[in-house]
C-alpha positions as CSV (number, residue, x, y, z in Angstrom):
1,M,0.0,-0.1,0.0
2,S,1.8,3.1,-1.2
3,I,2.1,5.9,1.5
4,S,-1.0,8.5,0.1
5,S,-3.1,5.5,0.1
6,Q,-1.9,4.8,4.0
7,R,-3.1,8.1,4.4
8,H,-6.4,8.0,3.0
9,V,-7.2,4.6,4.8
10,F,-5.6,6.5,7.8
11,S,-8.1,9.3,7.7
12,C,-11.0,7.4,6.4
13,L,-10.8,5.4,9.7
14,A,-10.9,8.9,11.3
15,E,-14.3,9.0,10.4
16,I,-15.3,5.5,12.3
17,K,-14.1,7.7,15.8
18,L,-10.6,5.7,16.1
19,T,-8.0,7.0,17.7
20,N,-4.4,7.8,16.2
21,R,-2.8,4.7,17.8
22,Q,-5.8,2.7,17.2
23,R,-5.6,4.4,13.3
24,T,-2.0,3.8,13.3
25,C,-2.1,-0.3,14.5
26,A,-4.6,-0.8,11.6
27,L,-2.3,0.3,8.9
28,H,0.2,-2.0,10.3
29,L,-2.3,-5.3,10.3
30,L,-3.2,-4.1,6.9
31,Q,0.1,-4.6,6.3
32,G,0.5,-7.9,7.7
33,K,2.3,-7.3,10.8
34,K,2.1,-9.3,14.2
35,Y,1.3,-7.7,17.9
36,K,5.5,-8.0,18.4
37,E,5.9,-5.9,15.4
38,I,3.7,-3.2,15.5
39,A,4.7,-2.8,19.0
40,D,8.8,-2.8,18.4
41,E,7.9,0.2,15.6
42,L,5.7,2.3,18.3
43,K,8.0,1.7,20.8
44,L,5.0,0.3,22.8
45,S,4.1,-2.9,24.5
46,A,3.0,-6.4,22.4
47,R,-0.1,-6.0,25.4
48,T,-0.9,-2.4,24.6
49,V,-1.0,-3.4,20.9
50,E,-3.2,-6.1,21.7
51,C,-5.4,-3.9,23.4
52,Y,-5.7,-1.4,20.5
53,V,-6.7,-4.3,18.7
54,N,-9.3,-5.2,21.1
55,Q,-10.8,-1.6,21.2
56,L,-10.6,-1.8,16.9
57,K,-12.6,-5.4,17.3
58,L,-15.3,-3.4,19.7
59,K,-15.6,-0.3,17.4
60,L,-15.9,-2.4,14.1
61,Q,-18.2,-4.9,15.4
62,C,-15.7,-8.1,14.9
63,R,-15.1,-11.3,17.0
64,S,-12.1,-11.5,16.2
65,K,-8.6,-10.7,14.1
66,V,-9.2,-11.9,10.9
67,E,-12.6,-10.9,10.6
68,L,-11.1,-7.0,12.0
69,V,-8.5,-7.6,9.0
70,I,-11.1,-8.7,6.7
71,K,-13.0,-5.6,7.7
72,L,-10.1,-3.0,7.6
73,M,-9.2,-4.6,4.2
74,T,-12.5,-4.1,2.5
75,I,-12.7,-0.4,4.1
76,A,-9.5,0.1,2.5
77,E,-10.4,-1.5,-1.0
78,K,-13.4,1.2,-0.9
79,V,-11.3,4.0,-0.2
80,K,-9.2,3.2,-3.6
81,G,-12.1,2.7,-5.2
82,S,-12.8,6.4,-4.6
């Protein structure tokens, strides 16, 4: 995903009322990164990243990480199409 696409997805996620950290974690999940990789890059603990992802799942009404990533991919595809 290009930088401009990431920025556009990031701004669209803002409309869903996500925090900056939640949006950042969402973008990293879209890139296929694991909690530990995201944590290292953001200088957070893996547990903190897991909490952000759990908050994302609640806000986007997903039961699993896989369902969350699929929903995020759907959002990203809609953004690319517009």
